[in-house]
Steps between C-alpha positions, in 0.01 A plus 500: 500500500312745722639840589419696810626860563452625856579871559518656845457868418754715672627210714870575462643751750821638651691428821349671804676601829188399692547147347879484570599563148255253348209564262135417561539210250796358693328520838165365383431127560460370136547125493324458162701758314821374668413150372468635146834682535673187647378276214494749218714734301544848654616837380433871477308688228476868417126555439533880477721597208735789566342834437148378602312600808456188721144371505287191463406599148854482376604211719205264413533591126852381518422178690231417239776509237439843346776759455372820668713713268289375207152449656454730795268799445396590854327341801151632468425373140604152612229512773263643241550187296370280778204734560417478128515882470541562126779747440543656168870552384488864615339445834699507822418303808598608848502308823278676754576428862272612782751645749517675830674839488562722809230749575447798256763336274448703182449834674844448669681270252853592639419324825250235380598136575404173335363332814371177336518381137197278557274704725523234766438230240149632449231247430384460135145573596597839642745570219248440219280770651788743510612432145143534379479845662833592342383400152176679541668826598832484303427262213399629153520395133885491533552385863345178626563335847452126550458348845714193589596316823576665830724804436589400143307667210547640156450819306506528124587820319379485142759635254704584813865566571729262676848626483514641846649398829251353747613331826349184645340597837646187674853649432431801709328390812568743785667744256396849393327487167630830361796341315295214367204680336441444123756677280519536121269522207138450609582522873282804542192300413595213729591736790158677462314167528692408812434837666138505415454144636597612855185701568274251343642209703543677840126594492381164395290291750730206465792698636288661767418151631859392472613788713239427755631140526850631536604382151707701248292680247562446125526874445673519164559313180860456390565448129804310383621205285376637173542358160343380176359170389762215509564256217668161588535162323295219653678265738382203302672644198826543683514175686242272344294451823192657646481640847275629777553767765386535856532836668296752695665797336372660177849573383614142490170384365534758225843362403335156493239631259774648282676160498183324393460310830183399671437714806368303789315653791522378864254595766665682782807601300546854629847619394585544870626291790155354564484344155378144441836325459348148507234594248769628258699184540206273445393704192853455363494126541155480329624718214790261429247245392422729204804720448862421459613811697352681802625834631413565863557850631469610867503868595521469884878520556511821292218665701683411818819649364322821424374514863857511623417228761751216481287282729206526262726420202648187672141379576403565131805290389428227742125484396618501137729208563274276712158586362573542129832340409443209741146430377623504142778258576265261673263509202775451244573161629235368270659645184768294332730765349512869604732796539468788749644851460488680831612861555406855620424741213714772666613606842288722735728569785325598822781741569393719207138400471511491121626294211866465409677372189764254629497142359287245681552133586324222297478119516412263226388161625430188297327213674719229346827668602712335770694810621513531878698784661371655815426860413293795612301690243607861549691781343828338601456257217713754309802371698458139406762364258249324278258801481409606151453859408256645244582860429207516256201382697283415207746221401418303815168370376670364189750323722222375728295349218761373271824419696491554875526196725391260237 
């Protein structure tokens, strides 16, 4: 038996007045996901345990079969695992976004606004130059900055503090930052780094050129998602099978490293709506020749949700369905026995432009099952009489591998 997990990050949504009370997922043309729902077992799953902030870290950890209450230590240290950044037990990793704040943000913090959590999805080439400049000016024997992809980077504070409140920047787009600045033990150090970054970045040639081109400047770092090194059992020790993961996002790839999976790279996988859907699908099909389980993660619907543009999110969902799910289904015809688990990791409603914690729909499809009920894959699965419900999201993987639809 081969197992394929397909995750549309942030794909779930809420009803919109502009869509006549329907969600983006309901409106989108998704014949491939609808086929799976019509021939498979459907249900709802709570991927974000009550009391946790909704995010892809918690949600994907749950989907992979790990209880966040036992194994979650923070977002940034998971990304550090993929980057092979060696954290000692006392080191604290922080996610370091390059963001766009309103002009003179730190001199007038009461009125400063988070204009863009991604600095206009700044290119990696530009971002590396900015993070190098930040590390040269602000780094020392205790503070080190590591460049990543686009706006997503890391900072490590050796023997640092982590019990403070830091807010994800994508949660506060368009909001005044004053209520969301770091608070708690160690926050003075973090706040000082963020303030000092503003002058360094605003005066950097990269941002001067961006402003000349009419682009948003990456004028500040924003530190959040802190935590210490995670410790998780290997997936093969839990389920007796090896796996591989395909994703453009360091967070999901870091979770794959923690699970002991092979991390596969795909040219053109961007973590945005222009990602190489077909390339990911073909890589997944090739991987099934070697591995029993392949986990395919696509970030595009989540980024569209953060944009607040329902048209963009519908397009991302339709591309996900036709170019990724459809390509995988076509290729699986050559495999005798397989099961698919398809779901969003969490909702990213365009109405709030950030993550939310409500349960999300899932489908488990087995190729030798004869079920056939005409169904649409959407949040309304919760209303179906035969829908299963998993209140503890980490138990879905066990059901998928050991019992569901087979």
